[in-house]
N, CA, C, O and the ligand as a Tripos MOL2 file, in Angstrom:
@<TRIPOS>MOLECULE
protein
  245   243    62     0     0
PROTEIN
NO_CHARGES

@<TRIPOS>ATOM
      1 N          86.1570  299.1210  -60.4990 N.3       1 MET1
      2 CA         85.7610  300.2640  -61.3310 C.3       1 MET1
      3 C          86.5480  300.2530  -62.6280 C.2       1 MET1
      4 O          87.7710  300.1130  -62.6190 O.2       1 MET1
      5 N          85.8730  300.3940  -63.7000 N.am      2 ALA2
      6 CA         86.5370  300.3540  -65.0060 C.3       2 ALA2
      7 C          86.8340  301.7720  -65.4780 C.2       2 ALA2
      8 O          86.0820  302.3540  -66.2610 O.2       2 ALA2
      9 N          87.9170  302.3040  -64.9980 N.am      3 GLY3
     10 CA         88.2890  303.6550  -65.4070 C.3       3 GLY3
     11 C          89.0010  303.6420  -66.7440 C.2       3 GLY3
     12 O          89.3230  302.5830  -67.2830 O.2       3 GLY3
     13 N          89.2370  304.7980  -67.2570 N.am      4 ILE4
     14 CA         89.9590  304.9090  -68.5200 C.3       4 ILE4
     15 C          91.4480  304.7630  -68.2410 C.2       4 ILE4
     16 O          92.0070  305.4770  -67.4090 O.2       4 ILE4
     17 N          92.0730  303.8510  -68.9290 N.am      5 LEU5
     18 CA         93.4960  303.6150  -68.7220 C.3       5 LEU5
     19 C          94.3140  304.7690  -69.2740 C.2       5 LEU5
     20 O          93.9000  305.4310  -70.2260 O.2       5 LEU5
     21 N          95.4640  305.0100  -68.6830 N.am      6 PRO6
     22 CA         96.3080  306.1360  -69.1280 C.3       6 PRO6
     23 C          96.6420  306.0650  -70.6080 C.2       6 PRO6
     24 O          96.6500  307.0910  -71.2870 O.2       6 PRO6
     25 N          96.9190  304.8710  -71.1190 N.am      7 PHE7
     26 CA         97.2990  304.8020  -72.5250 C.3       7 PHE7
     27 C          96.1400  305.0300  -73.4660 C.2       7 PHE7
     28 O          96.3270  305.1310  -74.6790 O.2       7 PHE7
     29 N          94.9480  305.1120  -72.9150 N.am      8 CYS8
     30 CA         93.8040  305.4320  -73.7580 C.3       8 CYS8
     31 C          93.6770  306.9290  -73.9780 C.2       8 CYS8
     32 O          92.8970  307.3870  -74.8130 O.2       8 CYS8
     33 N          94.4430  307.6670  -73.2290 N.am      9 LYS9
     34 CA         94.3660  309.1110  -73.3860 C.3       9 LYS9
     35 C          95.4850  309.5880  -74.3090 C.2       9 LYS9
     36 O          96.6630  309.4340  -73.9890 O.2       9 LYS9
     37 N          95.1260  310.1550  -75.4270 N.am     10 PRO10
     38 CA         96.1500  310.6410  -76.3460 C.3      10 PRO10
     39 C          96.8870  311.8230  -75.7570 C.2      10 PRO10
     40 O          96.3440  312.5730  -74.9450 O.2      10 PRO10
     41 N          98.1250  311.9790  -76.1740 N.am     11 LYS11
     42 CA         98.8770  313.1470  -75.7250 C.3      11 LYS11
     43 C          98.2010  314.4060  -76.2780 C.2      11 LYS11
     44 O          97.5170  314.3670  -77.3010 O.2      11 LYS11
     45 N          98.4030  315.4890  -75.5960 N.am     12 SER12
     46 CA         97.6680  316.7040  -75.9110 C.3      12 SER12
     47 C          97.9550  317.2640  -77.3040 C.2      12 SER12
     48 O          97.2950  318.1990  -77.7590 O.2      12 SER12
     49 N          98.9420  316.6820  -77.9680 N.am     13 SER13
     50 CA         99.3090  317.2080  -79.2830 C.3      13 SER13
     51 C          98.2120  317.0380  -80.3240 C.2      13 SER13
     52 O          98.2980  317.6050  -81.4130 O.2      13 SER13
     53 N          97.2170  316.2900  -80.0090 N.am     14 GLY14
     54 CA         96.0990  316.2220  -80.9260 C.3      14 GLY14
     55 C          95.9120  314.8420  -81.5210 C.2      14 GLY14
     56 O          96.8680  314.0830  -81.6810 O.2      14 GLY14
     57 N          94.7030  314.5360  -81.8390 N.am     15 LYS15
     58 CA         94.3740  313.1980  -82.3270 C.3      15 LYS15
     59 C          94.8860  312.9460  -83.7350 C.2      15 LYS15
     60 O          95.1190  311.7980  -84.1150 O.2      15 LYS15
     61 N          95.0600  313.9890  -84.4970 N.am     16 HIS16
     62 CA         95.3150  313.7790  -85.9180 C.3      16 HIS16
     63 C          96.7880  313.9450  -86.2900 C.2      16 HIS16
     64 O          97.1400  313.9920  -87.4690 O.2      16 HIS16
     65 N          97.6250  314.0300  -85.2880 N.am     17 ARG17
     66 CA         99.0320  314.2200  -85.5860 C.3      17 ARG17
     67 C          99.7650  312.8830  -85.5050 C.2      17 ARG17
     68 O          99.7350  312.1980  -84.4820 O.2      17 ARG17
     69 N         100.4100  312.5380  -86.5880 N.am     18 GLY18
     70 CA        101.1970  311.3140  -86.5830 C.3      18 GLY18
     71 C         100.3740  310.0460  -86.5470 C.2      18 GLY18
     72 O         100.8690  308.9890  -86.1560 O.2      18 GLY18
     73 N          99.1410  310.1450  -86.9480 N.am     19 ASN19
     74 CA         98.2840  308.9720  -86.9270 C.3      19 ASN19
     75 C          97.8980  308.5370  -88.3300 C.2      19 ASN19
     76 O          96.7690  308.1160  -88.5820 O.2      19 ASN19
     77 N          98.8560  308.6480  -89.2340 N.am     20 THR20
     78 CA         98.5560  308.2430  -90.6020 C.3      20 THR20
     79 C          98.1040  306.7980  -90.6540 C.2      20 THR20
     80 O          97.1480  306.4560  -91.3490 O.2      20 THR20
     81 N          98.7960  305.9630  -89.9190 N.am     21 LEU21
     82 CA         98.4130  304.5510  -89.8890 C.3      21 LEU21
     83 C          97.0080  304.3870  -89.3510 C.2      21 LEU21
     84 O          96.2120  303.6020  -89.8670 O.2      21 LEU21
     85 N          96.7200  305.1330  -88.3150 N.am     22 CYS22
     86 CA         95.3810  305.0540  -87.7370 C.3      22 CYS22
     87 C          94.3250  305.4500  -88.7540 C.2      22 CYS22
     88 O          93.2730  304.8210  -88.8700 O.2      22 CYS22
     89 N          94.6290  306.4870  -89.4690 N.am     23 ARG23
     90 CA         93.6240  306.9740  -90.4280 C.3      23 ARG23
     91 C          93.4040  305.9660  -91.5510 C.2      23 ARG23
     92 O          92.3800  305.9870  -92.2330 O.2      23 ARG23
     93 N          94.3750  305.0920  -91.7270 N.am     24 HIS24
     94 CA         94.2090  304.0390  -92.7250 C.3      24 HIS24
     95 C          93.7020  302.7390  -92.0980 C.2      24 HIS24
     96 O          93.6750  301.6810  -92.7260 O.2      24 HIS24
     97 N          93.3140  302.8640  -90.8660 N.am     25 GLY25
     98 CA         92.6980  301.7120  -90.2170 C.3      25 GLY25
     99 C          93.6810  300.7770  -89.5340 C.2      25 GLY25
    100 O          93.3040  299.7000  -89.0710 O.2      25 GLY25
    101 N          94.9520  301.1920  -89.4700 N.am     26 HIS26
    102 CA         95.9420  300.3260  -88.8200 C.3      26 HIS26
    103 C          96.2370  300.8660  -87.4290 C.2      26 HIS26
    104 O          97.2630  301.5040  -87.1930 O.2      26 HIS26
    105 N          95.3370  300.6000  -86.5400 N.am     27 HIS27
    106 CA         95.5000  301.1130  -85.1870 C.3      27 HIS27
    107 C          96.4480  300.2400  -84.3760 C.2      27 HIS27
    108 O          96.6610  299.0620  -84.6620 O.2      27 HIS27
    109 N          96.9910  300.8590  -83.3800 N.am     28 LYS28
    110 CA         97.8690  300.1330  -82.4540 C.3      28 LYS28
    111 C          97.0250  299.6950  -81.2720 C.2      28 LYS28
    112 O          97.0040  300.3510  -80.2300 O.2      28 LYS28
    113 N          96.3400  298.5940  -81.4410 N.am     29 TRP29
    114 CA         95.4050  298.1700  -80.4050 C.3      29 TRP29
    115 C          96.1300  297.5660  -79.2230 C.2      29 TRP29
    116 O          97.0280  296.7380  -79.3750 O.2      29 TRP29
    117 N          95.7310  297.9860  -78.0720 N.am     30 VAL30
    118 CA         96.2110  297.3560  -76.8530 C.3      30 VAL30
    119 C          94.9810  296.9170  -76.0560 C.2      30 VAL30
    120 O          93.9410  297.5750  -76.0740 O.2      30 VAL30
    121 N          95.1200  295.8350  -75.3830 N.am     31 THR31
    122 CA         93.9830  295.2670  -74.6790 C.3      31 THR31
    123 C          93.8250  295.8880  -73.3000 C.2      31 THR31
    124 O          94.7590  295.9390  -72.4990 O.2      31 THR31
    125 N          92.6440  296.3430  -73.0620 N.am     32 ASP32
    126 CA         92.2830  296.7850  -71.7320 C.3      32 ASP32
    127 C          91.9350  295.5400  -70.9330 C.2      32 ASP32
    128 O          91.1060  294.7340  -71.3580 O.2      32 ASP32
    129 N          92.5540  295.3860  -69.7990 N.am     33 LYS33
    130 CA         92.3380  294.1430  -69.0450 C.3      33 LYS33
    131 C          90.9350  294.0320  -68.4710 C.2      33 LYS33
    132 O          90.4620  292.9430  -68.1490 O.2      33 LYS33
    133 N          90.3020  295.1410  -68.3520 N.am     34 GLU34
    134 CA         88.9260  295.1020  -67.8680 C.3      34 GLU34
    135 C          88.0230  294.5290  -68.9450 C.2      34 GLU34
    136 O          88.0410  294.9600  -70.0980 O.2      34 GLU34
    137 N          87.2550  293.5720  -68.5480 N.am     35 ARG35
    138 CA         86.2290  293.1030  -69.4660 C.3      35 ARG35
    139 C          84.9690  293.9020  -69.2030 C.2      35 ARG35
    140 O          84.5780  294.1320  -68.0590 O.2      35 ARG35
    141 N          84.3650  294.3050  -70.2560 N.am     36 VAL36
    142 CA         83.1710  295.1190  -70.0920 C.3      36 VAL36
    143 C          81.9630  294.3650  -70.6210 C.2      36 VAL36
    144 O          82.0710  293.4870  -71.4770 O.2      36 VAL36
    145 N          80.8460  294.7270  -70.1010 N.am     37 PHE37
    146 CA         79.6220  294.0710  -70.5310 C.3      37 PHE37
    147 C          78.9640  294.9000  -71.6150 C.2      37 PHE37
    148 O          78.5460  296.0360  -71.3900 O.2      37 PHE37
    149 N          78.8830  294.3130  -72.7790 N.am     38 ASP38
    150 CA         78.2500  295.0030  -73.8890 C.3      38 ASP38
    151 C          76.7460  294.7670  -73.8230 C.2      38 ASP38
    152 O          76.2520  293.6700  -74.0820 O.2      38 ASP38
    153 N          76.0540  295.8080  -73.4760 N.am     39 THR39
    154 CA         74.6070  295.6490  -73.3010 C.3      39 THR39
    155 C          73.8890  295.4170  -74.6240 C.2      39 THR39
    156 O          72.8080  294.8290  -74.6590 O.2      39 THR39
    157 N          74.4930  295.8780  -75.7000 N.am     40 LYS40
    158 CA         73.8590  295.6610  -77.0010 C.3      40 LYS40
    159 C          73.8880  294.1870  -77.3840 C.2      40 LYS40
    160 O          72.9240  293.6330  -77.9130 O.2      40 LYS40
    161 N          75.0430  293.5720  -77.0930 N.am     41 ARG41
    162 CA         75.1800  292.1620  -77.4380 C.3      41 ARG41
    163 C          74.7250  291.2480  -76.3080 C.2      41 ARG41
    164 O          74.4100  290.0780  -76.5210 O.2      41 ARG41
    165 N          74.6970  291.8070  -75.1040 N.am     42 GLY42
    166 CA         74.2880  291.0030  -73.9750 C.3      42 GLY42
    167 C          75.3440  290.0360  -73.5100 C.2      42 GLY42
    168 O          75.0270  289.0030  -72.9200 O.2      42 GLY42
    169 N          76.6030  290.3570  -73.7670 N.am     43 GLN43
    170 CA         77.6580  289.4690  -73.2910 C.3      43 GLN43
    171 C          78.9330  290.2460  -73.0080 C.2      43 GLN43
    172 O          79.0840  291.4080  -73.3840 O.2      43 GLN43
    173 N          79.8340  289.5660  -72.3380 N.am     44 LEU44
    174 CA         81.1050  290.1990  -72.0120 C.3      44 LEU44
    175 C          81.9750  290.3430  -73.2550 C.2      44 LEU44
    176 O          82.0290  289.4560  -74.1080 O.2      44 LEU44
    177 N          82.6360  291.4560  -73.3310 N.am     45 VAL45
    178 CA         83.5500  291.6820  -74.4380 C.3      45 VAL45
    179 C          84.8820  292.1860  -73.8720 C.2      45 VAL45
    180 O          84.9550  292.6830  -72.7480 O.2      45 VAL45
    181 N          85.9050  292.0430  -74.6690 N.am     46 THR46
    182 CA         87.1940  292.6090  -74.3020 C.3      46 THR46
    183 C          87.3240  293.9610  -74.9670 C.2      46 THR46
    184 O          87.0400  294.1160  -76.1550 O.2      46 THR46
    185 N          87.7500  294.9210  -74.1990 N.am     47 ARG47
    186 CA         87.8830  296.2580  -74.7500 C.3      47 ARG47
    187 C          89.3140  296.4970  -75.2110 C.2      47 ARG47
    188 O          90.2760  296.1780  -74.5130 O.2      47 ARG47
    189 N          89.4240  297.0580  -76.3860 N.am     48 LEU48
    190 CA         90.7300  297.4090  -76.9270 C.3      48 LEU48
    191 C          90.7650  298.8960  -77.1770 C.2      48 LEU48
    192 O          89.7530  299.4960  -77.5410 O.2      48 LEU48
    193 N          91.9120  299.4900  -76.9860 N.am     49 CYS49
    194 CA         92.0190  300.8860  -77.3630 C.3      49 CYS49
    195 C          93.3350  301.1290  -78.0750 C.2      49 CYS49
    196 O          94.3190  300.4250  -77.8490 O.2      49 CYS49
    197 N          93.3380  302.1210  -78.9260 N.am     50 CYS50
    198 CA         94.5040  302.4250  -79.7380 C.3      50 CYS50
    199 C          95.4740  303.2850  -78.9360 C.2      50 CYS50
    200 O          95.1090  304.3050  -78.3530 O.2      50 CYS50
    201 N          96.7070  302.8360  -78.9330 N.am     51 LYS51
    202 CA         97.7240  303.5260  -78.1590 C.3      51 LYS51
    203 C          98.0150  304.9150  -78.7260 C.2      51 LYS51
    204 O          98.4190  305.8160  -77.9900 O.2      51 LYS51
    205 N          97.8140  305.0860  -80.0100 N.am     52 ARG52
    206 CA         98.1490  306.3550  -80.6440 C.3      52 ARG52
    207 C          97.0150  307.3610  -80.6300 C.2      52 ARG52
    208 O          97.2120  308.5280  -80.2900 O.2      52 ARG52
    209 N          95.8200  306.9050  -81.0020 N.am     53 CYS53
    210 CA         94.7530  307.8860  -81.1710 C.3      53 CYS53
    211 C          93.6130  307.6820  -80.1670 C.2      53 CYS53
    212 O          92.6320  308.4260  -80.1680 O.2      53 CYS53
    213 N          93.7560  306.6680  -79.3150 N.am     54 ALA54
    214 CA         92.7590  306.4180  -78.2720 C.3      54 ALA54
    215 C          91.3940  306.0250  -78.8010 C.2      54 ALA54
    216 O          90.3850  306.1970  -78.1180 O.2      54 ALA54
    217 N          91.3610  305.5030  -80.0030 N.am     55 ALA55
    218 CA         90.1250  304.9260  -80.4760 C.3      55 ALA55
    219 C          89.8290  303.6920  -79.6390 C.2      55 ALA55
    220 O          90.7420  303.0330  -79.1420 O.2      55 ALA55
    221 N          88.5820  303.3950  -79.4920 N.am     56 VAL56
    222 CA         88.1900  302.2590  -78.6660 C.3      56 VAL56
    223 C          87.3370  301.3140  -79.4830 C.2      56 VAL56
    224 O          86.4800  301.7410  -80.2560 O.2      56 VAL56
    225 N          87.5770  300.0430  -79.3060 N.am     57 LYS57
    226 CA         86.6890  299.0530  -79.8960 C.3      57 LYS57
    227 C          86.5580  297.8940  -78.9340 C.2      57 LYS57
    228 O          87.3430  297.7510  -77.9970 O.2      57 LYS57
    229 N          85.5760  297.0850  -79.1740 N.am     58 THR58
    230 CA         85.3850  295.9260  -78.3220 C.3      58 THR58
    231 C          85.4790  294.6690  -79.1690 C.2      58 THR58
    232 O          85.1830  294.6750  -80.3640 O.2      58 THR58
    233 N          85.8920  293.6100  -78.5290 N.am     59 LYS59
    234 CA         86.0660  292.3400  -79.2200 C.3      59 LYS59
    235 C          85.3090  291.2790  -78.4620 C.2      59 LYS59
    236 O          85.3900  291.1880  -77.2370 O.2      59 LYS59
    237 N          84.5790  290.4850  -79.2000 N.am     60 LEU60
    238 CA         83.8730  289.3830  -78.5550 C.3      60 LEU60
    239 C          84.8670  288.3550  -78.0600 C.2      60 LEU60
    240 O          85.9040  288.1280  -78.6840 O.2      60 LEU60
    241 N          84.5560  287.7500  -76.9660 N.am     61 LEU61
    242 CA         85.4740  286.7560  -76.4080 C.3      61 LEU61
    243 C          85.3490  285.4460  -77.1690 C.2      61 LEU61
    244 O          86.0420  284.4790  -76.8510 O.2      61 LEU61
    245 ZN         94.6290  304.5870  -83.7690 Zn       62 ZN62
@<TRIPOS>BOND
     1     1     2 1
     2     2     3 1
     3     3     4 2
     4     3     5 am
     5     5     6 1
     6     6     7 1
     7     7     8 2
     8     7     9 am
     9     9    10 1
    10    10    11 1
    11    11    12 2
    12    11    13 am
    13    13    14 1
    14    14    15 1
    15    15    16 2
    16    15    17 am
    17    17    18 1
    18    18    19 1
    19    19    20 2
    20    19    21 am
    21    21    22 1
    22    22    23 1
    23    23    24 2
    24    23    25 am
    25    25    26 1
    26    26    27 1
    27    27    28 2
    28    27    29 am
    29    29    30 1
    30    30    31 1
    31    31    32 2
    32    31    33 am
    33    33    34 1
    34    34    35 1
    35    35    36 2
    36    35    37 am
    37    37    38 1
    38    38    39 1
    39    39    40 2
    40    39    41 am
    41    41    42 1
    42    42    43 1
    43    43    44 2
    44    43    45 am
    45    45    46 1
    46    46    47 1
    47    47    48 2
    48    47    49 am
    49    49    50 1
    50    50    51 1
    51    51    52 2
    52    51    53 am
    53    53    54 1
    54    54    55 1
    55    55    56 2
    56    55    57 am
    57    57    58 1
    58    58    59 1
    59    59    60 2
    60    59    61 am
    61    61    62 1
    62    62    63 1
    63    63    64 2
    64    63    65 am
    65    65    66 1
    66    66    67 1
    67    67    68 2
    68    67    69 am
    69    69    70 1
    70    70    71 1
    71    71    72 2
    72    71    73 am
    73    73    74 1
    74    74    75 1
    75    75    76 2
    76    75    77 am
    77    77    78 1
    78    78    79 1
    79    79    80 2
    80    79    81 am
    81    81    82 1
    82    82    83 1
    83    83    84 2
    84    83    85 am
    85    85    86 1
    86    86    87 1
    87    87    88 2
    88    87    89 am
    89    89    90 1
    90    90    91 1
    91    91    92 2
    92    91    93 am
    93    93    94 1
    94    94    95 1
    95    95    96 2
    96    95    97 am
    97    97    98 1
    98    98    99 1
    99    99   100 2
   100    99   101 am
   101   101   102 1
   102   102   103 1
   103   103   104 2
   104   103   105 am
   105   105   106 1
   106   106   107 1
   107   107   108 2
   108   107   109 am
   109   109   110 1
   110   110   111 1
   111   111   112 2
   112   111   113 am
   113   113   114 1
   114   114   115 1
   115   115   116 2
   116   115   117 am
   117   117   118 1
   118   118   119 1
   119   119   120 2
   120   119   121 am
   121   121   122 1
   122   122   123 1
   123   123   124 2
   124   123   125 am
   125   125   126 1
   126   126   127 1
   127   127   128 2
   128   127   129 am
   129   129   130 1
   130   130   131 1
   131   131   132 2
   132   131   133 am
   133   133   134 1
   134   134   135 1
   135   135   136 2
   136   135   137 am
   137   137   138 1
   138   138   139 1
   139   139   140 2
   140   139   141 am
   141   141   142 1
   142   142   143 1
   143   143   144 2
   144   143   145 am
   145   145   146 1
   146   146   147 1
   147   147   148 2
   148   147   149 am
   149   149   150 1
   150   150   151 1
   151   151   152 2
   152   151   153 am
   153   153   154 1
   154   154   155 1
   155   155   156 2
   156   155   157 am
   157   157   158 1
   158   158   159 1
   159   159   160 2
   160   159   161 am
   161   161   162 1
   162   162   163 1
   163   163   164 2
   164   163   165 am
   165   165   166 1
   166   166   167 1
   167   167   168 2
   168   167   169 am
   169   169   170 1
   170   170   171 1
   171   171   172 2
   172   171   173 am
   173   173   174 1
   174   174   175 1
   175   175   176 2
   176   175   177 am
   177   177   178 1
   178   178   179 1
   179   179   180 2
   180   179   181 am
   181   181   182 1
   182   182   183 1
   183   183   184 2
   184   183   185 am
   185   185   186 1
   186   186   187 1
   187   187   188 2
   188   187   189 am
   189   189   190 1
   190   190   191 1
   191   191   192 2
   192   191   193 am
   193   193   194 1
   194   194   195 1
   195   195   196 2
   196   195   197 am
   197   197   198 1
   198   198   199 1
   199   199   200 2
   200   199   201 am
   201   201   202 1
   202   202   203 1
   203   203   204 2
   204   203   205 am
   205   205   206 1
   206   206   207 1
   207   207   208 2
   208   207   209 am
   209   209   210 1
   210   210   211 1
   211   211   212 2
   212   211   213 am
   213   213   214 1
   214   214   215 1
   215   215   216 2
   216   215   217 am
   217   217   218 1
   218   218   219 1
   219   219   220 2
   220   219   221 am
   221   221   222 1
   222   222   223 1
   223   223   224 2
   224   223   225 am
   225   225   226 1
   226   226   227 1
   227   227   228 2
   228   227   229 am
   229   229   230 1
   230   230   231 1
   231   231   232 2
   232   231   233 am
   233   233   234 1
   234   234   235 1
   235   235   236 2
   236   235   237 am
   237   237   238 1
   238   238   239 1
   239   239   240 2
   240   239   241 am
   241   241   242 1
   242   242   243 1
   243   243   244 2
@<TRIPOS>SUBSTRUCTURE
     1 MET1         2 RESIDUE 1 A MET
     2 ALA2         6 RESIDUE 1 A ALA
     3 GLY3        10 RESIDUE 1 A GLY
     4 ILE4        14 RESIDUE 1 A ILE
     5 LEU5        18 RESIDUE 1 A LEU
     6 PRO6        22 RESIDUE 1 A PRO
     7 PHE7        26 RESIDUE 1 A PHE
     8 CYS8        30 RESIDUE 1 A CYS
     9 LYS9        34 RESIDUE 1 A LYS
    10 PRO10       38 RESIDUE 1 A PRO
    11 LYS11       42 RESIDUE 1 A LYS
    12 SER12       46 RESIDUE 1 A SER
    13 SER13       50 RESIDUE 1 A SER
    14 GLY14       54 RESIDUE 1 A GLY
    15 LYS15       58 RESIDUE 1 A LYS
    16 HIS16       62 RESIDUE 1 A HIS
    17 ARG17       66 RESIDUE 1 A ARG
    18 GLY18       70 RESIDUE 1 A GLY
    19 ASN19       74 RESIDUE 1 A ASN
    20 THR20       78 RESIDUE 1 A THR
    21 LEU21       82 RESIDUE 1 A LEU
    22 CYS22       86 RESIDUE 1 A CYS
    23 ARG23       90 RESIDUE 1 A ARG
    24 HIS24       94 RESIDUE 1 A HIS
    25 GLY25       98 RESIDUE 1 A GLY
    26 HIS26      102 RESIDUE 1 A HIS
    27 HIS27      106 RESIDUE 1 A HIS
    28 LYS28      110 RESIDUE 1 A LYS
    29 TRP29      114 RESIDUE 1 A TRP
    30 VAL30      118 RESIDUE 1 A VAL
    31 THR31      122 RESIDUE 1 A THR
    32 ASP32      126 RESIDUE 1 A ASP
    33 LYS33      130 RESIDUE 1 A LYS
    34 GLU34      134 RESIDUE 1 A GLU
    35 ARG35      138 RESIDUE 1 A ARG
    36 VAL36      142 RESIDUE 1 A VAL
    37 PHE37      146 RESIDUE 1 A PHE
    38 ASP38      150 RESIDUE 1 A ASP
    39 THR39      154 RESIDUE 1 A THR
    40 LYS40      158 RESIDUE 1 A LYS
    41 ARG41      162 RESIDUE 1 A ARG
    42 GLY42      166 RESIDUE 1 A GLY
    43 GLN43      170 RESIDUE 1 A GLN
    44 LEU44      174 RESIDUE 1 A LEU
    45 VAL45      178 RESIDUE 1 A VAL
    46 THR46      182 RESIDUE 1 A THR
    47 ARG47      186 RESIDUE 1 A ARG
    48 LEU48      190 RESIDUE 1 A LEU
    49 CYS49      194 RESIDUE 1 A CYS
    50 CYS50      198 RESIDUE 1 A CYS
    51 LYS51      202 RESIDUE 1 A LYS
    52 ARG52      206 RESIDUE 1 A ARG
    53 CYS53      210 RESIDUE 1 A CYS
    54 ALA54      214 RESIDUE 1 A ALA
    55 ALA55      218 RESIDUE 1 A ALA
    56 VAL56      222 RESIDUE 1 A VAL
    57 LYS57      226 RESIDUE 1 A LYS
    58 THR58      230 RESIDUE 1 A THR
    59 LYS59      234 RESIDUE 1 A LYS
    60 LEU60      238 RESIDUE 1 A LEU
    61 LEU61      242 RESIDUE 1 A LEU
    62 ZN62       245 GROUP 0 **** ****
């Protein structure tokens, strides 16, 4: 089961606090070990999420 990892959940202080770097596009990406299947692309991708703001993106393998 591909649940949401703890570090993908931002602290309750809010998404916009202390995320100046994030807002400038410099996220602290960490790799989710679960590979997910991107149905749009039709292939497996690696999921990354930002440690600070919990933004999520996927990366092609
Ligand atoms: Zn971020």
